[in-house]
C-alpha positions in Angstrom: 108.8 102.2 95.3 107.9 104.5 92.3 110.2 105.4 89.5 110.3 109.1 88.5 110.1 110.0 84.9 110.8 113.4 83.5 108.0 114.9 81.4 109.6 116.1 78.1 110.1 119.9 77.7 109.2 120.7 81.3 110.7 120.5 84.7 107.8 118.4 86.0 108.1 114.7 86.8 105.7 111.8 86.8 105.8 108.5 88.7 105.4 105.0 87.4 103.6 103.3 90.3 103.2 99.6 91.0 99.4 98.9 90.7 99.6 96.2 93.4 101.1 98.6 95.9 98.3 101.1 95.0 95.7 98.4 95.7 97.5 97.4 99.0 97.8 101.0 100.2 94.1 101.6 99.3 93.0 98.6 101.3 95.1 99.5 104.4 93.9 103.2 104.4 90.3 102.2 103.9 90.1 103.9 100.5 91.7 107.2 101.4 94.9 106.5 99.5 92.9 106.1 96.3 91.9 109.8 96.5 95.5 110.9 96.8 96.5 108.5 94.0 93.7 109.8 91.7 94.7 113.4 92.4 98.4 112.8 91.6 97.7 110.9 88.5 95.4 113.6 87.2 97.9 116.3 88.1 100.6 114.5 86.1 98.3 114.2 83.1 97.5 117.9 83.4 101.2 118.7 83.4 101.7 116.5 80.3 98.7 118.2 78.6 100.2 121.7 79.3 103.5 120.6 77.7 101.8 119.2 74.6 99.3 122.2 74.4 96.3 120.0 74.9 93.4 120.6 77.2 92.0 117.1 76.7 94.2 115.7 79.5 92.6 118.0 82.1 93.4 121.3 83.8 92.2 121.0 87.4 92.9 117.6 89.0 90.8 118.5 92.1 87.6 118.4 89.9 88.5 114.8 89.0 88.9 113.9 92.7 85.5 115.5 93.5 83.9 113.6 90.6 85.6 110.4 91.8 84.7 110.7 95.5 81.5 112.7 95.8 80.1 111.5 92.5 80.7 107.9 93.5 78.9 108.5 96.8 75.9 110.0 95.1 75.7 108.0 91.9 76.7 104.4 93.0 73.8 104.0 95.5 71.3 104.9 92.8 72.4 101.9 90.8 
């Protein structure tokens, strides 16, 4: 389903996911899978940022999930 890729100079791995399957799982789970997907993608980016010594890729993936979910609930209806 997803191919594992080793992040250079660390023991962490990242996954290459099929975007169509992500969309399909999101539709079947009524959007809940998108929160898990968003967390895992941001965690993998934070791992890559730590390896490269950059804080620009994020440090705490849970903040991204909260911005994605709660921020979307609060901000989208205002538009």
